[in-house]
N, C-alpha and C positions, 0 to 999 in steps of 0.2 A: 416826152420831149421837153427839154429845158429851153432850147432856143427855137425860134420860129413860131409860127402860129399853128394851132390845132384846127382841124377841119370845122368844128362847131363854132370857133371864134371867127373864122373866115366867113362862114355862112351867116352868122349873126351880123357881122359888119356889112355884108352885101345886102341883107334884108333891111337893115337900118337905113342904108343909103336909098333903097327903093322906097321905103316907107316915108322918107323925108320929103317926098314929092307926092302929096295926096292926089293932085290932079292926074298924075301919070296913072295911078291905080284906077282912077275913075274911068279914064279913056281906054284903058286896057282891061276892062272888066269882061274877060272872056276866059272860060275854063281852060281852053287850049293854050292861050297865051300865058296864063298863070302857070300851067303845068310845064311849059317849055322854060319859063324863067326859073322855076324851082329846080328843074333838071340841070340847067346851066349853072346855077349857084352850087348845087351838089357836086357837079363835075369839076368846077373851078376849085372848090374846097378840097376835093380829093387830089387833084393835080398838084396844088400848092403843098399839101401835106406830104405827098409822095416825094416831091422835089426837096422839101426840107429834110426828110429822112435820108435821101440820097446824098445831100450835101453833108449831113452829119457823118454818114458812113465814110464818105471821101476824106473828111477831115481826120477822123480817127485812124483810117488806113494810112494817111500821110504821116501822122504822128508816130504810128507804130514803125513805119519804114525808116523814119529819121532816127529812131532809137537804136536800130541795128546797124 
């Protein structure tokens, strides 16, 4: 994908944001909380990547329709 963000970049940015507040990690030091945060980050990354792909498909379809 040339445009938009890939899943791993989205996940990296979200993890960087969480890591930017060390106190937050200290107070949320629980394996269940950590797991749910990881699942949310993974899910958000997937949704954004799927949305980017759908947008690109829509753009290409629109361009093809305009040519005819």
